C-alpha positions in Angstrom: 105.3 153.1 95.4 105.8 149.7 93.6 108.0 146.9 94.6 110.5 146.3 91.8 113.6 144.3 91.2 116.8 146.1 90.1 116.7 144.4 86.7 113.1 145.5 86.2 114.2 149.1 86.6 116.9 148.6 84.0 114.4 147.3 81.5 112.1 150.3 82.3 115.0 152.7 81.9 115.8 151.5 78.4 112.2 151.7 77.3 111.8 155.1 78.8 115.0 156.5 77.3 114.1 155.4 73.8 110.6 156.7 74.2 111.8 160.1 75.6 114.5 160.7 73.1 113.8 160.2 69.4 117.5 160.5 68.7 118.4 157.7 71.1 119.2 154.1 70.1 120.7 151.2 71.8 123.4 148.8 70.6 125.6 146.0 71.9 126.3 142.3 71.5 123.1 140.2 71.5 120.9 143.0 72.7 118.2 142.2 70.1 117.6 138.8 71.8 118.1 140.2 75.3 120.8 137.8 76.2 121.5 139.8 79.5 117.8 140.0 80.2 117.9 143.8 80.3 116.6 144.6 76.8 113.5 142.6 76.8 110.7 143.9 74.6 112.8 146.7 73.1 112.8 145.4 69.5 109.1 144.8 69.6 108.4 148.4 70.7 111.1 150.3 68.9 112.2 148.1 66.0 115.6 146.8 65.0 116.7 150.2 63.6 116.9 151.5 67.1 118.0 148.3 68.9 121.0 146.9 67.1 123.2 143.9 67.5 126.9 144.7 66.9 129.8 142.7 65.7 132.3 141.6 68.3 134.4 144.7 67.7 134.4 147.0 70.7 136.6 149.6 69.1 134.3 149.5 66.1 131.0 150.1 67.8 132.4 152.5 70.3 133.7 154.5 67.4 130.3 154.3 65.7 128.7 155.7 68.9 131.1 158.6 69.0 130.4 159.5 65.4 126.6 159.2 65.9 126.8 161.4 69.0 128.7 164.1 67.1 125.9 163.9 64.5 123.2 164.6 67.1 122.2 161.1 68.2 122.1 159.9 71.8 123.6 156.4 71.7 123.3 153.8 74.5 125.9 151.0 74.6 125.3 147.9 76.7 128.2 145.7 77.6 127.9 142.0 77.6 131.1 141.6 79.6 132.1 143.9 82.4 135.7 144.4 81.1 134.8 145.5 77.5 136.1 149.0 78.3 139.7 147.6 78.3 139.5 146.8 74.6 137.7 150.1 73.7 139.9 152.4 75.8 141.2 154.4 72.8 137.7 155.3 71.6 136.5 155.9 75.2 139.4 158.1 76.3 140.8 159.8 73.2 137.5 160.4 71.5 134.4 160.1 73.6 135.8 161.7 76.7 138.0 164.4 75.1 136.3 165.6 71.8 133.9 168.0 73.5 136.8 169.7 75.2 139.1 169.6 72.1 136.4 171.2 70.0 135.7 173.9 72.6 132.2 172.6 73.0 131.3 172.6 69.3 130.3 169.0 69.5 128.7 167.0 72.4 129.2 163.3 73.0 126.0 162.2 74.9 126.8 158.5 75.1 125.5 156.3 77.9 127.5 153.1 78.5 125.9 150.5 80.7 127.8 147.6 82.4 125.6 144.7 83.5 127.3 142.1 85.6 129.8 144.7 86.9 132.0 143.5 89.7 132.3 139.8 90.7 129.2 137.8 89.8 130.5 134.7 91.4 132.7 132.0 89.8 133.3 134.1 86.7 137.1 134.1 86.9 139.7 136.7 86.2 138.5 138.2 82.9 134.9 138.6 84.0 135.1 139.8 87.6 136.2 143.4 87.5 134.7 146.7 88.4 136.5 148.8 85.7 135.5 152.2 86.9 138.9 153.2 88.5 140.6 153.2 85.0 137.9 155.4 83.4 137.7 157.7 86.4 141.4 158.4 85.9 140.6 159.9 82.5 137.7 162.0 83.6 134.7 159.8 82.7 131.5 160.4 84.6 130.6 157.3 86.5 127.4 156.1 88.4 127.2 153.0 90.5 123.6 152.5 91.7 123.2 150.2 94.7 119.4 150.0 94.8 116.5 149.9 92.3 115.5 153.4 93.3 119.0 154.8 92.7 119.3 152.9 89.4 116.1 154.4 87.9 116.9 157.9 89.1 120.5 158.0 88.1 119.9 156.4 84.7 117.5 159.2 83.8 120.2 161.8 84.7 122.9 159.8 82.8 120.9 159.6 79.6 120.2 163.3 79.7 123.9 164.3 80.0 125.7 165.8 77.0 128.9 164.0 78.1 129.6 160.3 78.1 128.5 158.5 81.3 129.2 155.0 82.4 126.6 153.3 84.6 127.9 150.2 86.4 125.2 147.7 87.6 126.7 145.5 90.3 126.1 141.8 89.5 125.4 140.7 93.1 122.6 143.3 93.4 120.8 142.7 90.1 118.1 140.6 91.7 117.5 142.8 94.7 114.1 144.3 95.2 112.9 147.6 96.8 110.0 150.1 96.7 110.3 152.6 93.8 108.1 155.7 93.4 105.5 155.5 90.7 105.9 159.2 89.8 108.9 160.2 87.5 112.0 161.4 89.5 115.7 162.0 88.8 118.7 161.7 91.0 121.4 164.3 90.0 124.8 163.0 89.2 127.1 164.0 92.1 124.5 163.5 94.9 125.5 161.0 97.6 123.0 159.3 99.9 123.2 158.5 103.6 121.8 155.0 103.7 122.0 154.8 107.5 122.7 157.4 110.1 125.2 156.8 112.9 127.5 158.6 115.3 130.7 156.6 115.8 132.1 155.6 112.3 131.4 156.7 108.7 131.6 153.8 106.3 131.7 155.0 102.7 130.6 152.0 100.6 130.4 151.7 96.8 128.0 149.5 94.7 127.7 145.9 95.9 129.5 146.9 99.1 126.6 149.0 100.3 124.4 146.0 101.5 127.6 144.5 103.1 128.2 147.7 105.0 124.6 147.9 106.1 124.7 144.3 107.3 127.8 145.1 109.4 126.1 148.2 110.8 123.1 146.0 111.9 125.4 143.4 113.4 127.5 145.8 115.4 124.6 147.9 116.7 124.3 149.2 119.4 127.9 148.5 120.3 129.1 150.8 117.4 126.9 153.3 115.7 127.8 153.2 112.0 126.8 155.8 109.4 126.8 154.3 105.9 127.3 156.8 103.0 126.7 155.7 99.4 128.4 158.1 96.9 126.2 156.7 94.1 128.3 158.6 91.5 132.1 158.6 91.6 132.6 161.4 89.2 131.2 163.9 90.0 131.8 162.9 93.7 129.7 164.4 96.4 132.6 165.3 98.8 130.4 167.5 100.9 128.2 164.7 102.1 131.1 162.4 102.8 133.1 165.1 104.7 130.1 166.2 106.8 129.6 162.6 107.9 133.3 162.1 108.8 133.4 165.4 110.7 130.4 164.2 112.7 131.8 160.7 113.5 135.5 161.3 113.5 136.3 158.0 111.9 136.1 156.7 108.4 136.3 153.3 106.6 136.1 153.2 102.8 134.9 150.0 101.2 135.2 149.2 97.5 135.4 145.9 95.5 138.1 147.2 93.2 141.9 146.8 93.5 143.6 148.5 96.4 146.4 150.1 94.4 145.2 153.2 92.5 141.6 152.2 93.4 138.6 154.4 94.1 138.8 153.7 97.9 142.3 155.2 98.0 141.1 158.4 96.3 138.2 158.9 98.7 140.4 158.1 101.7 142.9 160.6 100.5 140.3 163.4 100.2 139.0 162.6 103.7 142.6 162.8 105.1 143.3 166.0 103.3 140.1 167.9 104.0 138.9 166.4 107.4 142.3 165.7 109.0 141.6 167.7 112.2 138.3 165.9 112.7 139.7 162.4 112.6 140.2 160.4 115.8 141.9 157.5 113.9 143.6 156.9 110.5 141.2 156.3 107.6 141.0 152.6 106.7 140.4 151.0 103.3 138.7 147.7 102.7 139.3 146.6 99.1 139.8 143.8 96.7 143.3 142.3 96.8 145.7 143.3 94.0 145.3 139.9 92.3 143.2 138.4 89.5 140.0 136.9 90.8 140.1 133.1 90.8 137.4 130.8 89.3 137.4 128.9 92.6 134.7 130.2 94.9 136.7 129.9 98.1 139.7 131.7 96.6 137.3 134.4 95.1 135.7 135.0 98.5 139.2 135.4 100.1 140.1 138.4 98.0 136.7 140.2 97.9 135.7 142.5 100.8 133.1 141.0 103.1 131.3 141.3 106.4 134.4 140.0 108.3 136.9 142.4 106.7 134.6 145.4 107.1 133.9 144.5 110.7 137.6 144.3 111.4 138.3 147.7 109.9 135.5 149.3 112.0 136.9 147.7 115.1 140.4 148.9 114.2 139.3 152.6 113.9 137.2 152.4 117.1 139.8 150.6 119.2 
């Protein structure tokens, strides 16, 4: 085991992927100079033919990736801004996500799209503070949201190996976190949740940067309330079995996600719990989400609309009252 930062595992993931797959290449805005800090040393090791800066044309380089994937390549796209999927939606949805199905499997689209600075980095204002995964989930895109260095390394290996497009969201508040990571090679399959903490009274399903917040609340409320924290790790495919087993054990559920409340991922997970574990519930499922407003540049206003220890604690107290 080696103590590694989250961003260190990202750097290693890129080097590993380009080393493992001759057909892989990475592209994005300012990746050659490692503006985001995640592509350090890639050009030196693999050259500028496999690590390519792109013009500021998201439609253009997403389209290039789709064509390259159809030709047998394995492109990796790194976003510089977490909301770039909004301006590339046509290529992502109508081409990357659908062409394998529309051709009856005659072509594969093995594209991995990484989103550094996902979520709310702090003081980045409305256009740079989104977790964009609810929109792509709605169209069937596979999505991973690792909350730890260990999860990041294992999930990324599985994402790059997929023959479908996968988006990997790296939560900005977690990018500097450190943890022990095995030295031997391992993979975490897409669709395998993780119980980060076992408990008996309430299940808290937390996504991405909300996982440490949920664990903090669990520590604060123990032993008054025994909280089980479940991290889905991937949102599509979603490990319903682990979530439902936990809820059936505790009888109460809180779902925490830093995306909008309306049509958000928390609503989908809460709905599945209500549909499939209704007779095990001792209280209604509660959601703790971002408010349905743009995030302000002002830190006090930003913190007011983002889930935190206080709002999670209140939800837990509500379902255990």
